[in-house]
Residue, then its C-alpha position, 0 to 999 in steps of 0.5 A: m982047546t981042551s983044559k987039563y983041569p975040569q971046569i968048576p960049575f958056575g954055581v959052585l964057584a959063586v958059593e966058594k967065593s961067598i957071593i951066594t949061599a948054598g941055599q940060594l944056589g939050590k933055589a936058582v937051580s930049582v927055578q932053572m929045572n922047573e922052567d926047563l921041565t915046563g918048556m920055558r926058554h932055558r936061562l943060564l944060572g947067572q941070569i936067574l941069580v941076578d933076576l932073583g936078586y942074589m947076584t949083580q951082573e958084575q958078580v956074574d962077570e967076576v965068576l965067569n972071568t975066574i972060570s975063564e982064567m982057569e981054562 
């Protein structure tokens, strides 16, 4: 099913909810890009944010639930 609303990116929503800062998002995206460019296994942004200690798994779930509700 296609939503009539564009999906908001995970990281943008996490910043809008004040769970992480824009700087923390930038760091996580940088980690993700570097891993992808060096051929490492792709990790989702939420997992990287948890691994960096910027978010808890519960906060990741909260953001994912909000995205799901928007669809």
